[in-house]
VEXBALUM-658860 format. One line per field, with one value per residue: residue number from 1; residue in one letter; x, y, z of N, C-alpha, C in turn. Coordinates in steps of 0.001 Angstrom, whole numbers. Each point is the difference from the previous one (the first is absolute). Layout:
resi = [NUM_...];
resn = [A_...];
n.X = [X_...];
n.Y = [Y_...];
n.Z = [Z_...];
ca.X = [X_...];
ca.Y = [Y_...];
ca.Z = [Z_...];
c.X = [X_...];
c.Y = [Y_...];
c.Z = [Z_...];
***
This chain:
resi = [1_2_3_4_5_6_7_8_9_10_11_12_13_14_15_16_17_18_19_20_21_22_23_24_25_26_27_28_29_30_31_32_33_34_35_36_37_38_39_40_41_42_43_44_45_46_47_48_49_50_51_52_53_54_55_56_57_58_59_60_61_62_63_64_65_66_67_68_69_70_71_72_73_74_75_76_77_78_79_80_81_82_83_84_85_86_87_88_89_90_91_92_93_94_95_96_97_98_99_100_101_102_103_104_105_106_107_108_109_110_111_112_113_114_115_116_117_118_119_120_121_122_123_124_125_126_127_128_129_130_131_132_133_134_135_136_137_138_139_140_141_142_143_144_145_146_147_148_149_150_151_152_153_154_155_156_157_158_159_160_161_162_163_164_165_166_167_168_169_170_171_172_173_174_175_176_177_178_179_180_181_182_183_184_185_186_187_188_189_190_191_192_193_194_195_196_197_198_199_200_201_202_203_204_205_206_207_208_209_210_211_212_213_214_215_216_217_218_219_220_221_222_223_224_225_226_227_228_229_230_231_232_233_234_235_236_237_238_239_240_241_242_243_244_245_246_247_248_249_250_251_252_253_254_255_256_257_258_259_260_261_262_263_264_265_266_267_268_269_270_271_272_273_274_275_276_277_278_279_280_281_282_283_284_285_286_287_288_289_290_291_292_293_294_295_296_297_298_299_300_301_302_303_304_305_306_307_308_309_310_311_312_313_314_315_316_317_318_319_320_321_322_323_324_325_326_327_328_329_330_331_332_333_334_335_336_337_338_339_340_341_342_343_344_345_346_347_348_349_350_351_352_353_354_355_356_357_358_359_360_361_362_363_364_365_366_367_368_369_370_371_372_373_374_375_376_377_378_379_380_381_382_383_384_385_386_387_388_389_390_391_392_393_394_395_396_397_398_399_400_401];
resn = [M_A_R_S_S_L_A_S_G_T_G_K_R_A_R_S_A_E_R_P_S_S_G_Q_G_R_P_A_A_A_R_P_D_G_T_R_P_G_H_T_P_P_P_D_W_R_P_R_V_D_P_G_P_L_L_P_D_R_E_P_Y_R_L_L_G_T_P_A_V_A_D_L_D_P_Q_L_L_R_E_L_Y_G_Q_L_V_R_G_R_R_Y_N_R_Q_A_T_A_L_T_Q_Q_G_R_L_A_V_Y_P_S_T_T_G_Q_E_A_C_E_V_A_A_A_L_A_L_R_P_Q_D_W_L_F_P_S_Y_R_D_T_L_A_V_V_A_R_G_V_D_P_A_E_A_L_T_L_L_R_G_D_W_H_S_G_Y_D_P_R_A_T_K_V_A_P_L_S_T_P_L_A_T_Q_L_P_H_A_V_G_L_A_H_A_A_R_L_R_G_D_D_T_V_A_L_A_L_V_G_D_G_G_T_S_E_G_D_F_H_E_A_L_N_F_A_A_V_W_K_A_P_V_V_F_L_V_Q_N_N_G_F_A_I_S_V_P_L_D_K_Q_T_A_A_P_S_L_A_H_K_A_V_G_Y_G_M_P_G_R_L_V_D_G_N_D_A_P_A_V_H_Q_V_L_C_E_A_V_E_H_A_R_A_G_G_G_P_T_L_V_E_A_L_T_Y_R_V_D_A_H_T_N_A_D_D_A_T_R_Y_R_D_D_A_E_V_E_P_W_R_A_H_D_P_V_A_L_L_E_R_E_L_R_E_R_G_L_I_D_D_A_G_I_R_A_V_E_A_A_A_E_E_M_A_A_R_L_R_E_E_M_N_A_E_P_V_L_D_P_M_E_L_F_D_H_V_Y_A_E_K_T_S_Q_L_R_E_Q_A_A_Q_L_R_A_E_L_D_A_E_E_E];
n.X = [855_1080_442_-1222_8_1354_-228_-1085_930_-788_1186_195_856_-851_-1023_791_288_-1273_142_-551_1124_-919_-510_925_411_820_1181_525_-38_978_947_612_302_-1258_15_-855_-973_708_682_545_1117_996_-237_203_-381_1153_581_694_276_398_-638_-357_567_-709_-756_548_1121_-617_1154_769_451_574_1350_567_641_-47_-498_-803_548_-114_-978_351_442_915_538_-1195_-8_1156_-366_-1128_792_931_-1008_-637_1148_346_-1186_125_1308_-396_-1071_794_808_-1024_-455_1232_174_-1221_227_983_-1221_527_-1265_-876_-77_-245_-802_164_748_455_70_152_1237_-783_-1036_779_778_-1153_-397_1246_28_-1232_821_-181_1226_-799_-348_-1130_552_-1138_854_-450_-307_-786_49_875_-390_-1084_170_529_-981_-586_1011_-858_901_374_1062_4_-276_883_298_-1136_300_1136_-758_919_-563_-799_1096_703_-808_474_-1206_479_1109_-725_-934_226_-1306_-155_586_-1205_-53_-631_-1012_448_503_873_-1205_-728_1094_-12_-1242_296_1098_-712_-1037_754_639_-1194_-429_1211_-535_235_984_-888_247_-1014_763_-1179_595_-845_-341_-486_712_847_-548_-54_1034_-446_1176_-231_-1188_461_1090_-791_-968_941_699_-1137_-535_1177_-196_271_1250_-801_828_-1119_979_-1031_927_-795_556_-1420_794_-945_1382_-1066_-471_-660_227_-529_908_736_-257_-1131_850_-309_564_1229_533_-989_473_878_-859_-91_1352_-169_726_934_-363_1272_-106_1042_590_-104_106_-496_1247_268_-1093_426_1285_-519_-910_976_846_-960_-273_1362_276_-1017_527_1209_-656_-513_197_662_-513_744_-968_1121_-503_1044_-292_317_1037_-429_1131_638_228_-1019_413_1180_-958_-76_-998_554_539_-327_220_1025_-58_945_-1119_-340_1108_5_-1205_4_499_-962_-615_1199_35_912_-709_-1204_729_653_-1247_-581_887_-124_-1356_240_765_-737_151_1160_478_981_-1023_-587_1251_145_-1309_170_1175_-528_-939_988_557_-1143_-213_1296_-178_-1137_448_984_-828_-687_1229_214_446_-1254_500_-1011_-547_-470_828_531_-665_490_914_-779_-681_330_-375_-1012_801_-1030_-776_-854_485_50_-1180_-382_559_-516_-1066_41_356_-1035_-798_354_-92_-1131_-222_441_-604];
n.Y = [-1214_-24_-1105_-487_386_-413_-1129_120_382_-920_-621_33_-974_-633_159_-389_-989_95_219_1075_497_632_1131_429_-1170_798_-543_171_1287_-194_-8_1179_-702_-69_363_-896_559_-121_528_332_701_-684_370_1251_-953_-329_-131_-996_-609_1014_-928_1072_755_-925_195_-1089_340_222_674_-1036_596_862_-189_-1228_694_842_1200_-535_-1018_1042_119_-1228_-211_306_506_391_309_502_424_403_455_575_435_375_386_728_498_239_582_769_224_202_699_616_217_304_707_313_149_655_106_1235_19_94_1301_514_912_-167_1067_-810_1178_-123_79_595_-892_-998_500_406_-1067_-609_569_-301_-881_694_332_832_-92_-751_-1137_-463_-1037_-487_-1244_624_758_-1009_315_299_-1108_-501_546_-386_-915_-1048_-712_-180_-376_1035_675_-957_367_771_356_88_558_955_1205_540_541_368_936_1100_-285_63_-595_-841_41_-1343_-112_-1004_-684_301_-1186_30_-198_1137_-1026_362_40_-756_-664_232_-253_-1012_-268_281_-689_-914_19_97_-983_-555_335_-1221_413_-1016_-564_-792_-736_-565_-996_-190_-1184_-143_-1176_844_660_-1431_264_-517_-451_-93_-459_-839_-299_-37_-783_-570_-183_-147_-711_-555_184_-1199_429_-687_-684_-368_-844_52_-957_477_-1218_76_-710_-601_-340_-760_719_264_1183_-330_-961_1125_857_710_499_1155_222_-438_953_-516_-1004_1093_324_-1245_455_895_-558_807_-235_-478_231_-969_286_-1345_89_1032_-266_1019_-567_-1341_442_779_-977_-867_775_167_-1301_-318_995_-439_-1161_396_694_-1210_-350_-901_-1171_-666_-526_-580_-129_-732_329_-1299_-815_-1176_364_-187_-1280_-357_-1208_-618_27_1122_-632_1110_-1091_-439_1189_19_727_-184_-59_-394_-596_-352_431_-666_-963_456_-166_-472_40_-988_-681_193_-201_-1104_-122_405_-640_-1006_101_102_-944_-641_-899_-626_-530_880_883_-708_-59_1235_327_-714_663_1111_-223_-258_1108_495_-457_461_1115_83_-347_754_961_-199_4_834_-1193_325_608_-1024_611_-1299_147_624_-1168_-154_654_-2_-899_65_1116_-705_-1022_-587_-496_23_1307_268_-601_634_1080_-341_-323_1151_735_-770_227_1204_42_-670_807_1052_-443];
n.Z = [-1_911_-647_8_1165_284_-713_636_843_632_272_1326_-145_-748_781_1030_-807_-139_1319_-553_-227_-659_552_-807_616_380_-276_1184_-260_-934_913_111_1161_-460_1420_459_526_1124_-959_1144_-305_640_1274_-665_-782_21_-1153_729_-1192_-742_-762_-660_921_570_-1028_-429_-794_-1118_-325_-81_1062_-1010_-125_-113_-949_1036_-373_836_-731_-851_1095_-100_1178_-861_1175_255_-1294_116_1155_-493_-982_706_906_-1169_-583_1088_22_-1373_77_1042_-612_-1012_771_652_-1215_-517_1010_-427_-1293_616_629_-311_-615_1072_-198_-1157_447_-1203_-95_-780_-518_1442_-545_-891_441_-14_-1098_-689_478_-122_-1165_251_745_1138_493_556_-1384_38_-399_-360_-253_-1076_29_-919_1002_-272_-1186_487_782_-1005_-848_1175_-312_102_689_-1219_629_778_-1120_-380_1235_81_-1338_698_903_61_-318_800_230_-1126_167_675_284_1179_-268_-750_974_-4_-82_750_-977_-514_418_1211_-737_-178_721_-987_-614_824_-127_-1343_137_800_-678_-1112_517_421_-1101_-582_863_-338_-1057_-394_-635_-32_-1163_-18_-673_-186_-342_-962_-302_-1190_183_460_-1019_-242_762_1116_91_-1338_110_998_-649_-1090_594_673_-1054_-737_851_186_-1382_76_226_-793_-875_-628_-379_-874_-17_-829_333_135_870_712_-168_-101_1011_-1153_-240_-1113_560_237_-878_124_795_-319_1189_418_-753_-766_582_-240_-884_44_150_-958_-1005_-448_-1283_-263_-1314_-51_-1208_474_-1276_398_157_-896_-680_166_-274_-1068_-368_203_-507_-908_-144_-96_-745_-699_179_-339_-941_424_-1351_663_-18_-905_-756_-393_-1075_-76_-1201_230_-107_461_-507_1082_384_727_-7_407_909_-740_-644_-490_-784_1134_214_-708_-1171_-813_-728_1207_211_-1264_25_1183_-735_-863_1155_-377_1318_-9_-1025_608_1110_-431_-680_1154_641_-985_-136_1389_-477_970_-970_-156_-953_135_36_-964_-590_451_-231_-1188_-176_492_-904_-824_442_24_-1177_-354_745_-618_-1104_343_447_-940_-578_964_582_383_1095_243_944_52_1049_-1064_-329_1189_-556_-1120_866_1364_592_554_75_-592_859_-1056_-257_1359_134_-1083_503_1155_-507_-739_954_622_-1089_-63_1352_-159_-934_696_945];
ca.X = [-912_932_691_-1055_-388_943_250_-1119_110_-1015_485_415_1298_-59_-695_932_1083_-625_-373_946_962_-372_-1393_-402_72_1359_1131_340_975_1496_814_1065_1141_-430_-602_-1454_-191_161_1230_1063_1400_250_240_1360_933_832_1199_1018_982_-303_728_670_1414_580_-120_1179_-206_-515_1198_1238_1004_1179_897_877_-690_-804_761_329_1254_1080_130_503_1418_848_607_-1061_-348_1189_-58_-1105_409_1071_-656_-702_876_401_-1135_-237_1045_-273_-1054_584_994_-758_-684_985_241_-1059_159_1098_-298_352_-1131_-1092_-978_55_-1027_633_-707_372_-1061_-640_1149_-213_-610_865_969_-614_-487_1093_641_-932_-7_1097_662_-865_-1198_4_-460_-637_15_-534_1013_571_783_1322_680_-352_851_1390_97_35_1234_256_977_-835_79_-775_-1396_-427_277_-1350_-370_1018_-486_907_-658_-1240_511_1383_354_-455_-1096_127_1084_-205_-1273_-661_-633_358_-817_-1141_-452_-1396_-462_-542_176_819_-713_-351_1303_341_-979_243_1296_-175_-847_902_995_-716_-302_1344_540_1144_-99_116_-1027_162_-387_-306_-122_-792_-456_-1385_-678_-82_-1033_-1091_91_-669_1053_68_-1121_159_1151_-291_-1056_689_844_-786_-589_1052_819_1466_914_304_-390_-103_345_-546_540_-840_830_-820_-401_352_474_-557_-1378_126_-636_-1488_-581_148_-787_-844_280_638_1393_155_85_-1366_-291_396_-1178_-871_557_191_1331_186_544_843_315_1295_715_1037_1269_416_609_-145_-1366_-197_778_-649_-1232_225_511_-1105_-799_697_-14_-1317_-208_950_-613_-1089_-1248_-581_506_-290_146_608_47_861_-412_1227_-310_898_549_470_-1018_-249_1383_698_-820_-1292_132_-922_-567_-1251_-1067_173_893_1036_-592_-324_1297_869_-253_659_1513_341_-226_843_336_1467_263_-610_777_1190_-325_-126_1296_749_-531_376_1463_414_835_486_468_974_-699_-752_887_333_-1114_-53_1225_-339_-1043_685_763_-1007_-391_1155_101_-1217_454_997_-609_-1129_614_540_-912_-184_213_-1084_-222_-1534_-668_-369_-1363_-715_524_-612_-1466_-532_998_260_-395_-1166_303_-72_1204_1003_-133_365_1444_623_-115_972_1394_387_247_1332_1154_68_557_1465_556];
ca.Y = [1195_1223_159_501_1454_813_-101_670_1401_319_-46_1259_262_505_1340_911_214_647_1229_1049_572_1439_222_202_-1181_-119_252_1327_566_-269_1137_270_-933_-1297_-811_303_31_-1198_-664_965_-569_156_1456_468_-979_528_-879_486_511_71_-1129_354_148_-1276_-1023_-2_555_-997_-670_-17_1085_-401_1107_-377_126_1119_1297_323_-647_872_751_-909_85_-927_-901_-965_-899_-801_-859_-914_-1012_-791_-959_-1006_-867_-900_-853_-1034_-1019_-694_-1038_-1243_-702_-723_-1268_-1065_-542_-921_-1201_-742_-443_925_678_-882_535_1358_677_1014_1197_350_609_973_548_1504_167_-331_996_1248_-34_144_1345_996_228_759_-1081_-223_-746_-1420_-791_-1195_-686_-1425_-940_239_1389_49_963_1243_-74_263_1283_798_38_-1182_-833_-1011_-1417_92_166_-1346_-946_-675_-939_-1062_-823_183_748_759_1219_35_1356_574_940_1359_621_186_539_-891_-1118_-1415_-476_-634_-1076_23_1197_1301_334_1375_1319_519_437_1352_983_47_715_1281_658_241_1038_1270_337_515_1281_-345_369_-1242_-438_-1447_-453_-1348_-656_-1074_-371_60_-1131_380_936_-800_-477_942_970_1149_752_608_985_1225_624_669_1077_1147_456_611_822_-498_303_-1266_-83_-1514_-172_-1318_-385_-823_-615_-748_-1272_-546_-1218_-358_647_1291_1131_12_-960_404_1244_648_1464_635_-188_-117_1435_426_-446_945_1041_-740_141_1422_460_30_-1167_417_-1049_426_-982_-570_-234_1386_317_1378_243_-625_798_1213_-280_-437_1130_962_-665_38_1385_260_-639_595_1274_-158_-222_-1365_-1099_-119_-1192_78_-1182_-78_-990_-537_-1387_-1041_-718_-1426_-747_325_-342_-1089_-1207_169_-219_1073_-317_-633_1040_1076_-423_897_1017_932_561_773_1385_586_121_1180_1021_-304_1280_345_514_1280_1131_188_687_1336_615_149_1169_1324_141_-145_-1199_-474_-1387_-94_120_-1222_-1037_168_-353_-1353_-499_111_-1043_-1289_-81_-279_-1396_-886_-70_-792_-1364_-321_-216_-1073_-1469_-402_-722_708_-615_345_-525_-200_619_1415_44_466_1241_1104_-159_886_778_-849_-1299_-660_-1358_-900_175_-554_-1366_-537_159_-995_-1187_-41_-2_-1417_-854_412_-581_-1442_-249_217_-1178];
ca.Z = [-105_-16_-1227_-1074_319_-328_-1332_-763_423_900_1412_547_-464_-1402_147_518_-970_-1134_557_-484_870_455_-32_-1454_-798_-645_927_515_-785_468_395_-1142_-21_-487_1031_360_1420_639_-575_232_318_1281_302_-208_-517_-1155_-93_868_-859_-1419_-588_-1218_54_499_-1124_-883_-1488_-873_-539_819_-109_-643_-296_-1133_-1243_62_144_1539_463_-260_1293_1009_376_-726_892_477_-1021_-124_1207_-169_-1098_655_833_-757_-536_1163_455_-877_315_1282_-279_-710_789_968_-745_-233_1338_439_-880_555_1272_992_607_34_-892_-318_-773_-972_-440_-1406_-718_797_862_196_1147_1135_134_305_1447_713_-185_333_1481_707_976_1143_-247_88_-1169_340_-1302_-93_-409_-1368_-55_417_-805_734_1120_-516_-370_1201_581_562_-807_-760_536_1189_-355_-326_993_365_-1056_74_1143_1120_996_-259_-626_84_337_1109_-483_633_-683_-1429_-146_-1000_728_-583_-1154_406_-906_14_-874_493_1361_240_-170_1380_795_-483_552_1282_153_-429_874_1288_-369_35_1380_594_-728_-859_-1365_-568_-880_-350_-1398_54_-1337_-79_-1274_-215_728_1457_184_274_1282_976_622_-732_433_1309_-44_-688_714_1219_-506_-265_1168_752_-758_240_-1057_-665_-1430_-464_-1425_-543_-1320_-674_-1169_-867_574_1346_-359_-1343_-122_-629_744_-244_830_1422_266_-1087_181_-1256_150_1491_493_250_1285_979_335_948_1297_325_-217_-1499_-704_-1188_-947_-666_-705_928_-759_-275_1332_505_389_1303_990_273_654_1401_679_395_1146_1320_594_302_1324_954_297_722_-764_69_-959_-1492_-794_-1258_-805_-1169_-1055_-444_-364_585_-1198_498_603_1306_676_-660_127_-779_-1453_-464_-1224_231_18_-991_-1072_-415_-685_1024_674_-930_-32_1204_-155_-872_979_1197_605_-357_-1374_-82_506_-763_-1253_230_348_-1299_-810_589_117_1393_123_-1209_141_1048_1295_173_350_1285_870_-70_782_1404_317_-33_1293_1048_-167_446_1433_471_-257_826_1250_36_-151_1197_962_1175_1272_772_1369_88_1176_-239_-223_1236_516_-477_-208_899_799_1144_-554_721_645_-1036_-794_700_-118_-1210_-110_793_-869_-1137_586_335_-1209_-571_872_-220_-1216_159_826];
c.X = [908_620_-878_-321_1055_246_-1199_-42_-1006_450_521_1405_10_-627_986_1116_-627_-381_967_899_-365_-1524_-532_118_1368_1132_254_1108_1415_565_953_1105_-515_-725_-1438_-75_-24_1223_1120_1226_203_254_1392_938_854_1354_1051_1253_-515_713_720_1453_798_164_1269_-385_-538_1157_1210_904_1257_865_814_-758_-919_834_427_1235_1152_313_608_1491_785_698_-905_-247_1244_39_-1068_402_1069_-681_-770_878_590_-1099_-261_1061_-165_-1115_580_852_-754_-738_954_397_-1027_219_1203_-77_534_-962_-1107_-1160_266_-1067_583_-910_459_-1181_-682_1029_-237_-732_831_921_-576_-523_1090_503_-1024_-3_1173_623_-788_-1272_210_-551_-675_-173_-768_1127_665_865_1256_761_-202_849_1416_152_-47_1240_429_1011_-845_-18_-995_-1480_-572_80_-1311_-261_1007_-487_929_-596_-1296_251_1429_575_-601_-1138_166_1052_-241_-1301_-759_-618_422_-942_-1258_-430_-1611_-513_-621_159_937_-695_-426_1206_483_-894_286_1246_-207_-930_754_1046_-743_-339_1151_489_1150_-449_230_-1250_289_-507_-219_-225_-866_-330_-1445_-741_-190_-1231_-1269_-73_-616_1002_23_-1127_241_1051_-496_-1070_600_848_-794_-681_944_817_1522_839_561_-383_22_216_-341_656_-899_619_-810_-574_292_209_-537_-1458_199_-847_-1541_-759_-110_-989_-650_293_485_1529_254_85_-1461_-280_288_-1216_-825_446_161_1460_153_554_645_173_1144_493_1214_1251_618_735_-95_-1364_-325_536_-591_-1269_311_574_-1014_-834_717_25_-1400_-307_745_-603_-1257_-1242_-547_503_-496_124_460_-149_931_-210_1354_-244_1204_472_407_-1186_-188_1259_523_-948_-1290_237_-1152_-725_-1374_-1160_284_980_880_-707_-463_1164_686_-297_647_1525_354_-279_986_554_1491_87_-718_729_1269_-206_-173_1260_953_-587_315_1416_526_821_409_475_974_-623_-916_920_540_-932_-138_1159_-274_-972_610_933_-934_-395_1094_151_-1161_270_1005_-523_-962_541_821_-956_-154_108_-1208_-114_-1582_-443_-459_-1573_-828_359_-796_-1421_-680_1342_489_-667_-1207_462_8_1378_1197_38_486_1562_800_24_888_1421_401_115_1321_1143_61_592_1524_663_13];
c.Y = [1301_178_483_1462_935_41_846_1479_499_56_1460_498_720_1443_1066_486_952_1519_1148_568_1404_119_138_-1242_-174_166_1441_601_-100_1384_369_-1022_-1383_-897_402_195_-1354_-859_1051_-586_188_1551_375_-855_695_-961_647_708_92_-1025_399_121_-1322_-1009_103_506_-1402_-768_-4_1284_-448_1324_-384_189_1228_1261_187_-650_966_829_-738_227_-1101_-1024_-1006_-1055_-1030_-953_-1062_-1172_-1002_-1061_-977_-1055_-1014_-963_-1186_-1154_-826_-999_-1192_-762_-817_-1160_-1025_-570_-1083_-1302_-829_-525_849_780_-1102_387_1446_572_1181_1324_438_558_1150_692_1597_275_-106_1068_1376_55_251_1437_1124_379_755_-1033_-335_-814_-1546_-609_-1269_-885_-1342_-969_206_1265_-98_1120_1350_122_239_1420_1042_28_-1222_-845_-1124_-1391_-14_-109_-1387_-995_-742_-1085_-1151_-937_15_609_475_1335_67_1438_526_1123_1406_783_420_827_-795_-1163_-1417_-316_-758_-1084_-59_1210_1142_204_966_1237_529_338_1276_1118_280_819_1499_894_288_1092_1354_431_476_1232_-300_384_-1255_-391_-1594_-180_-1437_-631_-1299_-390_-1_-1076_326_892_-787_-386_995_1045_1238_906_727_1147_1330_687_748_1109_1261_641_806_1023_-278_279_-1242_85_-1476_47_-1506_-316_-998_-718_-1069_-1237_-130_-1499_-263_640_1402_1069_-51_-1112_362_1212_417_1488_579_-55_-275_1362_542_-359_979_768_-730_163_1473_460_80_-1191_520_-1308_451_-1206_-493_-258_1413_417_1398_344_-569_719_1229_-59_-421_1207_1001_-668_110_1360_478_-695_723_1381_-139_-199_-1357_-913_231_-1485_207_-1324_101_-1172_-589_-1502_-813_-795_-1458_-711_645_-214_-1057_-1289_97_-124_970_-300_-633_1002_1293_-476_1105_1150_1112_717_930_1554_734_-29_1125_1324_9_1262_445_642_1346_1153_120_626_1493_660_170_1088_1361_176_-122_-1148_-520_-1537_-234_93_-1189_-1121_204_-466_-1543_-745_-13_-1038_-1471_-158_-334_-1511_-987_-32_-793_-1525_-610_-163_-1053_-1369_-325_-585_767_-871_551_-653_-172_670_1460_88_651_1379_1280_-47_911_654_-850_-1459_-435_-1324_-988_12_-592_-1573_-547_319_-1009_-1397_-107_-46_-1444_-850_416_-561_-1477_-335_196_-1311_-1240];
c.Z = [68_-1243_-1063_300_-544_-1584_-732_341_964_1524_451_-503_-1509_-25_487_-1081_-1095_494_-543_1015_388_-270_-1494_-842_-860_903_349_-828_741_354_-1111_66_-445_791_211_1516_647_-484_-43_285_1494_329_-165_-670_-1177_23_935_-687_-1422_-633_-1213_22_360_-1240_-832_-1326_-771_-561_933_-252_-601_-124_-1189_-1321_-28_219_1529_437_-76_1075_1057_63_-800_941_612_-1018_-110_1269_-162_-1062_632_881_-762_-541_1074_467_-918_164_1246_-177_-738_842_1169_-463_-189_1341_499_-864_487_1383_1149_701_-80_-1019_-345_-784_-767_-83_-1391_-708_790_870_166_1270_1183_267_422_1429_976_-27_370_1481_538_904_1165_-220_-77_-1205_571_-1195_233_-447_-1372_-23_463_-778_527_1269_-366_-424_1128_675_764_-818_-815_533_1288_-374_-432_1031_297_-1145_-53_1162_1180_1276_-293_-690_187_210_1118_-386_657_-617_-1424_-259_-1044_934_-671_-1115_478_-905_21_-807_836_1532_486_59_1308_751_-458_482_1427_285_-363_1000_1368_-254_109_1349_789_-516_-901_-1554_-855_-798_-251_-1440_-112_-1439_109_-1463_-284_742_1495_228_346_1453_1074_557_-923_357_1286_24_-666_862_1328_-512_-301_1229_890_-772_214_-1211_-659_-1454_-389_-1459_-424_-1316_-730_-1245_-641_619_1473_-115_-1397_-206_-616_827_-198_750_1519_224_-1193_77_-1366_99_1394_648_498_1474_1026_358_1053_1492_267_-268_-1518_-633_-1215_-811_-877_-789_770_-785_-354_1321_450_434_1363_1134_387_793_1461_822_399_1108_1263_626_435_1540_996_502_742_-813_34_-1106_-1391_-436_-1409_-686_-1179_-876_-542_-408_481_-1322_316_610_1558_835_-929_182_-895_-1528_-596_-1269_288_13_-921_-1076_-462_-617_1052_488_-1045_-81_1260_-125_-953_858_1205_671_-225_-1378_-137_559_-741_-1291_306_328_-1172_-792_537_65_1313_279_-1362_180_1161_1395_335_370_1501_969_112_776_1484_468_83_1252_1151_-166_460_1461_632_-170_1030_1502_127_-248_1223_943_1220_1250_919_1294_137_1260_-167_-424_1089_407_-363_-218_953_701_1226_-465_892_485_-1107_-802_822_12_-1349_-250_757_-729_-1177_595_293_-1184_-628_686_-251_-1381_-33_711_-822];
***
């Protein structure tokens, strides 16, 4: 009976639905803002921040091949080029050491050296760099000894360099966990009145982690002096970017947190350097964080344990080889008469000397004390650590006997 009543339009619910919304039998007139009486926005609502200035440009920012590059310091361009050539040689040498069994694993940055070098050179001595596991080149460009930068990947120590002395945090293997650390350090530095900015590096895969969201949210709320550099190299291991996010760009994610987003050609070293310098100084001046997305490409496999041919082919890689960061900057320098064949040979010779020293140090057998495992976990050892240390000490003593 109820179903028949509703279907025929004779039930109370149907009659109620047919009742006109105003005395004249037509909907009430809309207000100038398009709403009708009874449908008003929240009292005094307005956007907290105008989203317009936070949005990135539609096209990646570039300098090489544009008239603007003529205004750049020639010495800066030469320094960037020297670091790029050194970085390319470092990547090749570290990859060879992995193939020889001297490294357990090596995540190459071949093809994205411009991001690594520009990040290191954008910082002042008092600033901090927070790298991911793929950012050994940025660590080296920051001034850390090349062999010490590879200690983690060799499996000797959790970090082969002193973070306090170098202002470089330990390489982070878990994705994006270094980002909240960078925010915490930057926030603490501001509270203490220190003139310090933190620059945190992460890959496109790391933006899918919860740590990424938490770091950006806290950084924006606190206006922490921190810069996030996302090196979008196309893949999270084998997962392409379009399987990770539907956002117009990763830089667009910035507006959701209330910070500026910048999009830059990650293979244009001067452009990346300029964008990062602007973001770092913006943070230093109290302007808060910036999210920078650098569009680049991982030319080599994810690591030596990865077979990239299973998820991409050479036809995809070749256009990026033509957009090589080393070749792009070398062409600019030659066209402007800032470098010649002799200058290039000198830069390459210096890179070879670095590679030779790295081979020598990595080929030496390290002398390791297993008991050091327990020395740098907590300032004061916990009861569990003391128990584990005693057990290991007993096992080592038994082996010696």
